[in-house]
Backbone as ProteinMPNN parsed JSONL, in Angstrom:
{"seq_chain_A": "MKTLLLVRHSKSDWPEDMDDFDRPLTELGRTNAPKMAEFLRFNNIDIDSFVTSPAVRAKQTCELFSQVYGKDYSTKEKLYRPSEENFLSVIFDTDDSVNSLALFSHNNGISNFANSLSDEIVNLPTSGVVAYEIDCDKWSDFEMAKKKFLYFYSPKNFNQ", "coords_chain_A": {"N_chain_A": [[63.75, -16.577, -15.435], [63.6, -13.141, -16.907], [62.987, -9.418, -17.722], [62.575, -7.238, -19.847], [62.727, -3.806, -21.105], [62.935, -1.507, -23.309], [62.663, 2.525, -23.303], [61.888, 4.836, -25.434], [61.806, 8.708, -24.8], [59.254, 10.217, -24.528], [57.257, 13.068, -26.923], [59.546, 15.737, -27.596], [60.006, 19.081, -26.412], [62.211, 21.977, -28.394], [63.336, 24.352, -27.643], [64.519, 27.43, -28.128], [67.986, 28.373, -27.856], [68.239, 26.591, -25.626], [69.934, 23.671, -23.548], [70.572, 20.245, -24.795], [70.319, 18.313, -22.959], [68.219, 19.947, -21.427], [66.057, 20.215, -22.169], [62.229, 20.044, -22.131], [59.596, 18.038, -22.124], [56.684, 17.76, -25.031], [53.469, 18.869, -24.949], [51.977, 17.001, -25.982], [54.11, 15.259, -25.739], [53.485, 14.927, -22.51], [50.914, 14.037, -22.741], [51.462, 11.409, -24.319], [52.921, 9.947, -22.737], [51.888, 9.029, -20.125], [49.626, 7.84, -21.551], [50.771, 5.462, -22.802], [51.974, 3.852, -20.572], [49.363, 3.459, -19.515], [48.389, 1.673, -21.027], [50.299, 0.054, -21.052], [49.822, -1.555, -18.618], [46.818, -1.827, -18.926], [47.317, -4.064, -20.595], [48.037, -5.767, -18.521], [50.988, -5.397, -18.184], [53.755, -6.414, -16.597], [55.659, -4.199, -14.375], [58.838, -3.734, -12.842], [60.644, -2.304, -11.83], [62.028, 1.283, -12.748], [63.948, 2.879, -14.519], [65.882, 6.001, -15.703], [67.432, 7.855, -17.608], [68.989, 10.827, -16.806], [68.09, 13.165, -18.3], [65.79, 15.735, -18.805], [63.469, 15.561, -20.732], [63.485, 12.346, -20.737], [63.397, 11.798, -18.294], [61.001, 12.949, -17.347], [59.23, 11.685, -19.17], [59.632, 9.047, -17.506], [58.606, 9.855, -15.345], [56.01, 9.892, -15.515], [55.599, 7.403, -16.128], [56.465, 6.093, -13.959], [53.652, 7.188, -11.933], [51.7, 6.011, -13.106], [52.263, 3.543, -12.526], [52.412, 3.53, -10.364], [55.159, 3.344, -8.698], [58.562, 3.938, -7.806], [61.066, 5.774, -9.37], [64.941, 4.928, -11.052], [67.366, 7.504, -11.032], [70.124, 7.368, -13.622], [73.236, 7.848, -15.105], [74.682, 7.081, -17.292], [72.876, 6.165, -19.009], [72.059, 8.849, -20.964], [72.779, 9.421, -24.078], [73.558, 7.013, -24.648], [75.689, 3.926, -25.35], [76.086, 0.876, -26.206], [77.365, -0.73, -24.326], [77.076, 0.905, -22.088], [74.351, 0.518, -21.635], [73.904, -1.913, -21.036], [75.888, -1.895, -18.745], [74.446, -0.766, -16.744], [72.438, -2.695, -16.888], [73.654, -4.816, -15.615], [74.214, -3.675, -12.745], [71.768, -3.901, -11.489], [69.522, -4.995, -9.645], [68.76, -8.373, -8.291], [66.391, -9.345, -7.581], [64.541, -7.858, -9.472], [62.452, -8.326, -11.905], [61.561, -7.408, -13.993], [62.192, -5.339, -16.286], [62.397, -1.606, -16.864], [63.992, 0.29, -19.066], [64.57, 4.048, -19.542], [65.614, 6.007, -22.171], [67.111, 7.048, -24.865], [67.314, 8.374, -28.813], [70.359, 7.617, -30.755], [70.935, 5.555, -29.8], [68.851, 3.979, -27.997], [67.409, 3.186, -29.612], [69.457, 1.39, -31.32], [70.711, -0.099, -29.399], [68.55, -1.848, -28.826], [68.138, -3.471, -31.45], [70.568, -4.783, -31.064], [69.92, -7.136, -29.558], [68.017, -8.556, -30.806], [66.706, -10.345, -34.032], [64.468, -8.753, -34.662], [64.107, -5.653, -36.403], [64.022, -2.61, -34.709], [62.851, 0.913, -34.843], [63.004, 3.093, -31.988], [60.227, 5.016, -32.04], [59.433, 8.605, -30.431], [58.233, 7.695, -26.683], [57.616, 5.519, -27.662], [57.796, 1.481, -26.562], [59.801, -1.613, -26.405], [59.938, -4.728, -26.037], [61.836, -7.246, -24.502], [62.068, -11.488, -23.406], [64.433, -12.459, -21.46], [66.641, -15.165, -20.929], [67.306, -15.718, -17.866], [68.292, -16.103, -14.631], [69.609, -14.313, -13.099], [71.253, -10.69, -13.382], [73.448, -10.609, -13.88], [74.045, -12.242, -15.81], [72.954, -11.396, -18.329], [74.049, -10.617, -20.759], [74.853, -13.444, -22.207], [72.789, -14.522, -21.785], [69.856, -16.269, -23.743], [67.754, -14.303, -25.783], [64.043, -13.097, -26.162], [62.444, -11.554, -28.485], [59.395, -9.812, -27.782], [57.571, -7.79, -27.891], [56.518, -4.881, -28.627], [55.198, -1.274, -29.001], [54.211, 1.525, -30.056], [53.0, 5.178, -29.835], [50.84, 4.631, -32.302], [49.497, 2.551, -31.71], [47.354, 3.27, -29.763], [46.156, 5.899, -30.204], [44.452, 5.893, -32.929]], "CA_chain_A": [[63.338, -15.219, -16.342], [63.688, -11.374, -16.746], [61.755, -9.128, -19.273], [63.353, -5.953, -20.006], [61.681, -3.501, -21.43], [63.107, -0.569, -23.312], [61.032, 2.712, -23.742], [62.33, 5.723, -25.741], [61.679, 9.225, -23.935], [58.178, 10.867, -24.702], [58.006, 13.661, -27.359], [60.346, 16.791, -26.425], [60.172, 20.556, -27.402], [63.271, 22.264, -28.759], [62.994, 25.473, -27.216], [66.138, 28.143, -28.908], [69.308, 28.477, -26.741], [68.534, 25.487, -24.403], [70.878, 22.512, -23.466], [69.862, 19.445, -25.414], [69.932, 17.635, -21.337], [67.226, 20.305, -20.053], [64.922, 19.853, -22.923], [61.164, 19.4, -21.676], [58.447, 17.57, -23.009], [56.099, 18.57, -25.579], [52.278, 18.455, -24.803], [51.426, 16.073, -26.944], [54.902, 14.314, -24.976], [52.998, 14.971, -21.937], [50.015, 13.765, -22.929], [51.326, 9.845, -24.758], [53.327, 9.218, -21.965], [50.639, 8.51, -19.541], [48.692, 6.705, -22.398], [51.464, 4.366, -23.028], [51.736, 3.666, -19.44], [48.234, 2.955, -18.993], [47.949, 0.63, -22.54], [51.083, -1.236, -20.971], [48.719, -1.602, -17.65], [45.876, -2.544, -19.073], [47.886, -5.655, -21.34], [48.958, -6.338, -18.188], [52.584, -5.471, -18.208], [54.335, -5.812, -15.149], [57.752, -3.203, -14.242], [59.37, -4.067, -11.241], [61.395, -1.195, -11.743], [61.993, 1.994, -13.267], [65.611, 3.62, -14.702], [65.668, 7.081, -16.826], [68.504, 9.115, -17.636], [68.636, 12.283, -16.176], [67.81, 13.981, -19.027], [64.462, 16.48, -18.224], [62.766, 14.88, -21.317], [63.43, 11.146, -20.049], [63.286, 11.466, -16.694], [59.872, 13.621, -17.071], [58.532, 10.5, -18.999], [59.786, 7.98, -16.437], [57.777, 10.046, -13.983], [54.98, 9.984, -15.815], [55.1, 5.942, -16.164], [55.845, 5.94, -12.503], [52.935, 7.293, -11.528], [50.601, 4.96, -13.436], [52.54, 2.52, -12.025], [52.72, 3.209, -8.385], [56.13, 3.382, -8.006], [59.346, 5.042, -7.348], [62.498, 5.153, -10.399], [65.981, 6.029, -10.761], [68.453, 7.538, -12.574], [71.499, 6.717, -14.135], [73.392, 9.385, -16.052], [74.874, 6.192, -18.259], [71.71, 6.406, -19.59], [72.102, 9.574, -21.604], [73.674, 9.458, -24.683], [74.287, 5.784, -24.107], [76.31, 3.435, -25.538], [75.274, -0.409, -25.878], [77.898, -0.855, -22.931], [76.371, 1.682, -20.879], [72.759, -0.414, -21.118], [75.064, -3.132, -20.332], [76.513, -1.669, -17.169], [72.592, -0.539, -16.15], [71.376, -3.954, -16.574], [74.349, -5.774, -14.592], [73.614, -3.364, -12.034], [70.184, -4.277, -11.024], [68.771, -5.933, -8.521], [68.403, -9.829, -8.868], [65.125, -9.132, -7.398], [63.931, -7.359, -10.063], [62.418, -9.688, -12.598], [61.403, -7.009, -15.146], [63.112, -3.786, -15.769], [62.506, -0.297, -17.987], [64.566, 1.297, -19.247], [64.298, 5.238, -20.37], [66.831, 6.589, -22.88], [67.231, 8.157, -26.368], [67.73, 7.501, -29.926], [69.628, 6.869, -31.421], [71.798, 4.595, -28.524], [68.252, 2.969, -27.506], [67.273, 1.594, -31.162], [70.813, 0.595, -31.741], [71.119, -1.386, -28.354], [67.603, -2.493, -28.855], [68.513, -3.635, -33.05], [71.389, -5.453, -31.111], [69.317, -7.629, -29.111], [67.527, -9.91, -32.17], [66.514, -10.47, -35.198], [63.891, -7.92, -34.996], [64.729, -4.516, -36.491], [62.95, -2.082, -34.349], [63.372, 2.112, -34.498], [61.69, 3.072, -31.699], [59.866, 6.209, -31.995], [58.8, 8.702, -29.431], [56.934, 7.026, -26.168], [57.639, 3.688, -28.244], [58.334, 0.667, -26.088], [60.287, -1.997, -27.728], [60.147, -5.544, -24.486], [62.492, -8.697, -24.738], [62.647, -11.955, -22.728], [66.063, -12.818, -21.476], [66.398, -16.272, -20.187], [68.017, -15.884, -17.284], [67.459, -15.374, -13.482], [70.652, -13.351, -12.975], [71.084, -9.623, -14.436], [74.997, -10.776, -14.37], [73.997, -13.408, -16.368], [72.929, -11.378, -19.638], [74.206, -11.141, -22.378], [75.275, -14.325, -22.708], [71.431, -15.478, -21.984], [68.626, -16.048, -25.181], [66.635, -13.244, -25.789], [63.175, -13.512, -27.342], [61.651, -10.67, -28.638], [58.203, -10.313, -27.001], [56.338, -6.718, -28.321], [57.106, -3.076, -29.309], [54.26, -0.757, -29.055], [53.955, 3.13, -30.247], [51.625, 5.583, -29.693], [50.01, 4.681, -32.845], [48.544, 1.603, -30.658], [45.864, 4.124, -28.982], [46.004, 6.922, -31.423], [43.732, 5.696, -33.828]], "C_chain_A": [[63.363, -14.242, -16.144], [62.776, -11.461, -18.02], [62.297, -7.561, -18.908], [62.631, -5.318, -20.968], [62.579, -2.314, -21.534], [62.1, 1.012, -24.06], [62.042, 4.052, -24.31], [61.56, 7.282, -25.255], [60.034, 10.225, -24.847], [58.975, 12.515, -26.242], [58.677, 15.052, -26.801], [60.134, 18.042, -27.4], [62.229, 20.691, -27.663], [63.736, 23.618, -28.522], [64.587, 26.092, -28.049], [66.835, 28.609, -27.68], [68.915, 27.906, -25.29], [69.206, 24.524, -24.208], [69.855, 21.498, -24.031], [69.137, 18.809, -23.635], [68.927, 18.249, -21.201], [65.996, 20.823, -21.32], [63.632, 18.954, -22.276], [60.235, 18.559, -23.073], [57.693, 18.653, -23.53], [54.186, 18.524, -24.462], [51.461, 17.305, -24.656], [52.819, 14.526, -25.972], [53.726, 13.442, -23.431], [51.558, 13.622, -21.815], [50.66, 11.546, -23.314], [51.911, 9.084, -23.72], [52.212, 8.523, -21.238], [50.069, 7.053, -19.828], [49.249, 5.296, -22.32], [51.337, 3.217, -21.868], [50.302, 2.772, -19.144], [47.957, 1.769, -20.186], [48.687, -0.389, -21.789], [50.333, -1.807, -19.778], [47.744, -2.262, -17.781], [46.005, -3.867, -19.981], [48.525, -6.203, -20.023], [50.141, -6.638, -18.086], [52.993, -5.107, -17.284], [55.826, -5.116, -15.181], [57.625, -3.266, -13.209], [59.888, -2.81, -10.752], [61.697, -0.002, -13.135], [63.17, 2.836, -13.191], [65.334, 4.349, -15.999], [66.842, 7.208, -16.73], [68.311, 9.895, -17.213], [68.195, 13.447, -17.111], [66.572, 14.536, -18.673], [63.347, 15.307, -19.198], [62.329, 13.27, -21.492], [62.83, 10.963, -18.758], [61.198, 11.874, -16.683], [58.443, 12.237, -17.791], [58.537, 9.336, -18.214], [58.633, 8.695, -15.623], [56.355, 9.855, -14.291], [54.089, 8.278, -15.887], [54.516, 5.261, -14.779], [54.921, 5.954, -12.334], [51.934, 6.586, -11.892], [50.6, 3.976, -12.713], [52.788, 2.1, -10.384], [53.627, 3.337, -7.693], [57.35, 3.975, -8.211], [60.349, 4.429, -8.715], [63.795, 6.034, -9.679], [66.785, 6.1, -11.468], [69.38, 7.015, -12.849], [72.001, 7.464, -15.823], [74.175, 8.175, -17.543], [73.853, 6.254, -19.548], [71.143, 7.581, -20.844], [73.327, 9.549, -22.446], [74.208, 8.553, -24.702], [74.7, 4.655, -25.49], [75.641, 1.951, -25.379], [76.104, -0.615, -24.772], [76.955, -0.14, -21.951], [75.176, 1.177, -20.692], [73.375, -1.463, -20.81], [74.957, -2.813, -19.181], [75.088, -1.449, -16.305], [72.396, -1.708, -15.56], [72.032, -4.583, -15.552], [74.295, -5.205, -13.24], [72.723, -3.437, -11.206], [70.39, -5.272, -10.546], [68.62, -7.293, -8.905], [66.807, -9.7, -8.798], [64.168, -8.878, -8.373], [63.704, -8.037, -11.571], [61.8, -8.79, -14.221], [61.848, -5.199, -14.883], [62.722, -2.944, -17.458], [63.51, 0.613, -17.633], [64.355, 2.529, -19.6], [65.336, 5.859, -20.917], [66.121, 7.185, -24.013], [67.986, 7.486, -27.764], [69.159, 8.294, -30.165], [70.272, 5.547, -30.688], [70.443, 3.742, -27.998], [67.85, 1.881, -28.934], [67.97, 0.888, -31.146], [71.388, -0.798, -30.796], [69.407, -2.402, -28.586], [67.554, -3.719, -30.102], [69.778, -4.627, -32.344], [70.959, -6.802, -30.122], [68.278, -8.805, -29.599], [66.865, -9.757, -33.348], [65.671, -9.396, -35.864], [64.226, -6.969, -35.075], [63.089, -3.325, -35.696], [63.267, 0.106, -34.368], [62.581, 2.603, -33.935], [61.593, 5.155, -31.582], [59.62, 7.03, -30.58], [58.055, 8.349, -28.374], [56.89, 5.803, -26.67], [58.353, 2.254, -27.123], [58.391, -0.875, -26.593], [60.2, -3.712, -25.773], [60.475, -6.833, -24.965], [62.477, -9.739, -23.424], [63.774, -12.272, -22.566], [65.827, -13.753, -20.53], [67.485, -16.495, -19.302], [67.641, -15.598, -15.609], [68.437, -14.421, -12.994], [70.801, -12.157, -13.826], [72.262, -9.798, -14.823], [74.858, -11.358, -15.535], [74.13, -12.698, -18.358], [73.012, -10.892, -20.558], [74.874, -12.108, -22.947], [74.05, -15.034, -22.766], [71.005, -15.12, -23.213], [67.752, -15.1, -24.994], [65.516, -13.219, -26.504], [62.758, -12.123, -27.317], [59.856, -10.868, -28.1], [56.914, -9.372, -27.672], [56.901, -5.351, -28.873], [55.81, -2.415, -29.77], [54.718, 0.666, -29.607], [52.705, 3.57, -30.171], [50.455, 5.452, -30.77], [49.33, 3.426, -32.247], [47.553, 2.293, -30.348], [45.839, 5.414, -29.842], [45.426, 6.759, -32.952], [42.228, 6.181, -33.994]], "O_chain_A": [[63.126, -14.012, -14.958], [62.245, -12.286, -18.763], [62.337, -6.991, -17.817], [61.912, -5.986, -21.711], [63.084, -1.857, -20.509], [61.224, 0.92, -24.919], [63.005, 4.297, -23.584], [60.349, 7.076, -25.333], [60.26, 10.836, -25.891], [60.122, 12.879, -26.502], [58.381, 15.45, -25.674], [60.095, 18.081, -28.63], [63.14, 19.939, -27.316], [64.607, 24.031, -29.288], [65.506, 25.372, -28.439], [66.308, 29.129, -26.697], [69.121, 28.425, -24.193], [69.175, 24.083, -25.357], [68.639, 21.641, -23.906], [67.971, 18.846, -23.243], [68.085, 17.469, -20.758], [65.215, 21.762, -21.165], [63.682, 17.763, -21.97], [60.256, 18.539, -24.303], [57.676, 19.823, -23.15], [54.104, 18.083, -23.316], [50.701, 16.822, -23.817], [52.545, 13.355, -25.709], [53.351, 12.283, -23.257], [51.396, 12.678, -21.041], [50.26, 10.616, -22.613], [51.672, 7.885, -23.581], [51.665, 7.529, -21.715], [49.968, 5.976, -19.24], [48.653, 4.278, -21.966], [50.844, 2.097, -22.003], [50.255, 1.646, -18.649], [47.085, 0.948, -19.898], [48.207, -1.516, -21.671], [50.152, -2.992, -20.057], [47.512, -3.219, -17.042], [45.058, -4.638, -20.131], [49.448, -7.008, -20.15], [50.551, -7.788, -17.928], [52.903, -3.959, -16.847], [56.817, -5.439, -15.836], [56.635, -2.986, -12.533], [59.699, -2.314, -9.642], [61.601, -0.356, -14.31], [63.492, 3.439, -12.167], [64.836, 3.874, -17.02], [67.436, 6.703, -15.777], [67.1, 10.015, -17.022], [67.971, 14.57, -16.661], [65.966, 13.679, -18.029], [62.626, 14.462, -18.668], [61.324, 12.869, -22.08], [61.992, 10.164, -18.339], [60.346, 11.181, -16.126], [57.348, 11.937, -17.316], [57.54, 8.614, -18.195], [57.703, 7.976, -15.258], [55.546, 9.668, -13.382], [52.907, 7.947, -15.797], [53.529, 4.63, -14.403], [54.474, 4.81, -12.414], [51.087, 6.418, -11.014], [49.61, 3.426, -12.23], [53.098, 1.153, -9.66], [53.557, 3.449, -6.469], [57.196, 4.827, -9.086], [60.462, 3.256, -9.07], [63.95, 6.883, -8.801], [67.133, 5.311, -12.347], [69.601, 5.962, -12.251], [71.517, 7.566, -16.95], [74.12, 8.585, -18.703], [74.11, 6.366, -20.746], [70.136, 7.382, -21.523], [74.487, 9.609, -22.038], [75.432, 8.665, -24.77], [74.004, 4.64, -26.506], [74.755, 1.787, -24.539], [75.327, -0.741, -23.826], [76.2, -0.703, -21.157], [74.741, 1.306, -19.548], [72.897, -1.85, -19.744], [74.074, -3.285, -18.464], [74.855, -2.051, -15.257], [72.232, -1.963, -14.367], [71.374, -4.97, -14.586], [74.316, -6.062, -12.356], [72.914, -2.991, -10.075], [71.137, -6.217, -10.798], [68.282, -7.402, -10.084], [66.074, -9.908, -9.765], [63.079, -9.452, -8.34], [64.662, -8.249, -12.315], [61.646, -9.371, -15.295], [61.843, -4.357, -13.985], [62.741, -3.374, -18.611], [63.829, 1.306, -16.667], [63.5, 2.344, -20.466], [66.12, 6.347, -20.104], [64.985, 7.649, -24.111], [68.808, 6.575, -27.864], [69.214, 9.48, -29.841], [69.976, 4.462, -31.19], [70.785, 2.674, -27.492], [67.914, 0.68, -29.199], [67.67, -0.297, -30.998], [72.012, -1.825, -31.061], [69.388, -3.625, -28.447], [67.022, -4.797, -29.835], [70.112, -5.458, -33.188], [71.908, -7.571, -29.965], [67.855, -9.731, -28.908], [66.411, -8.622, -33.496], [65.801, -9.035, -37.034], [64.841, -6.626, -34.066], [61.887, -3.264, -35.953], [64.185, 0.404, -33.604], [61.495, 2.843, -34.462], [62.359, 6.065, -31.265], [59.583, 6.337, -29.563], [56.874, 8.537, -28.668], [56.141, 4.971, -26.157], [59.582, 2.232, -27.048], [57.403, -1.42, -27.085], [60.447, -3.362, -24.619], [59.723, -7.507, -25.669], [62.788, -9.217, -22.354], [64.394, -12.443, -23.615], [65.121, -13.573, -19.538], [68.449, -17.2, -19.603], [66.684, -14.859, -15.378], [67.9, -13.539, -12.323], [70.541, -12.338, -15.016], [72.559, -9.359, -15.934], [75.62, -10.967, -16.419], [74.848, -13.105, -19.272], [72.054, -10.67, -21.298], [75.473, -11.929, -24.008], [73.939, -15.997, -23.525], [71.394, -14.128, -23.83], [66.997, -15.101, -24.021], [65.756, -13.32, -27.707], [62.705, -11.513, -26.249], [59.263, -11.946, -28.086], [55.777, -9.769, -27.929], [57.872, -5.22, -29.619], [55.275, -2.841, -30.793], [55.935, 0.805, -29.489], [51.65, 2.953, -30.312], [49.338, 5.91, -30.527], [48.137, 3.529, -32.53], [46.53, 1.775, -30.795], [44.635, 5.669, -29.867], [45.855, 7.362, -33.936], [41.594, 5.892, -35.008]]}, "name": "protein", "num_of_chains": 1, "seq": "MKTLLLVRHSKSDWPEDMDDFDRPLTELGRTNAPKMAEFLRFNNIDIDSFVTSPAVRAKQTCELFSQVYGKDYSTKEKLYRPSEENFLSVIFDTDDSVNSLALFSHNNGISNFANSLSDEIVNLPTSGVVAYEIDCDKWSDFEMAKKKFLYFYSPKNFNQ"}
C-alpha cells in the first residue's frame, strides 16, 4: 500500500515585472506552509519523500514542510505547469522503498490531477493537501491501482 499526497504551493506574491517562475511566498504563505506541515505531523501523517516543482513558491513551500519533517527534498521540472502525464512520470520514477510521497505543484494542474484520481472533487487552495491510498506495492503500478480518497485539508482547518 502506498500513499500519495498532493500539496499546492502556499500563498504567493505577484511582484511587478517578475517572471511567474520566480514568484516568492507572501508572509501568509510563509506562515501557512509550516502550520499545515505541523498539522499533518500532529495527525500522525508520515511522509517519506518530498518532491517539488522548482518554481520559487513551490520550492519554498516544500522547504518549509521538509524542515518540519526533518527530511530532504528533490525538485522535478515536470511539476511546474504540469499535465496529468507529468505527475504520472514523477510517480513512476519514485523508488519503491518510498511508501508515502508528497508532490508540491501548482493549479490548475494539481487540482485536475487530484480530480482524476477519485470521485471526490477538490479544488486545492494555496497550502491545500489532498491524499490518496494507492493499492500497490510498486509506484510503477500506480496508474492501474485502485485509489481511495483519504483526506483533504486546507488552511481553514487551523485558521479558525
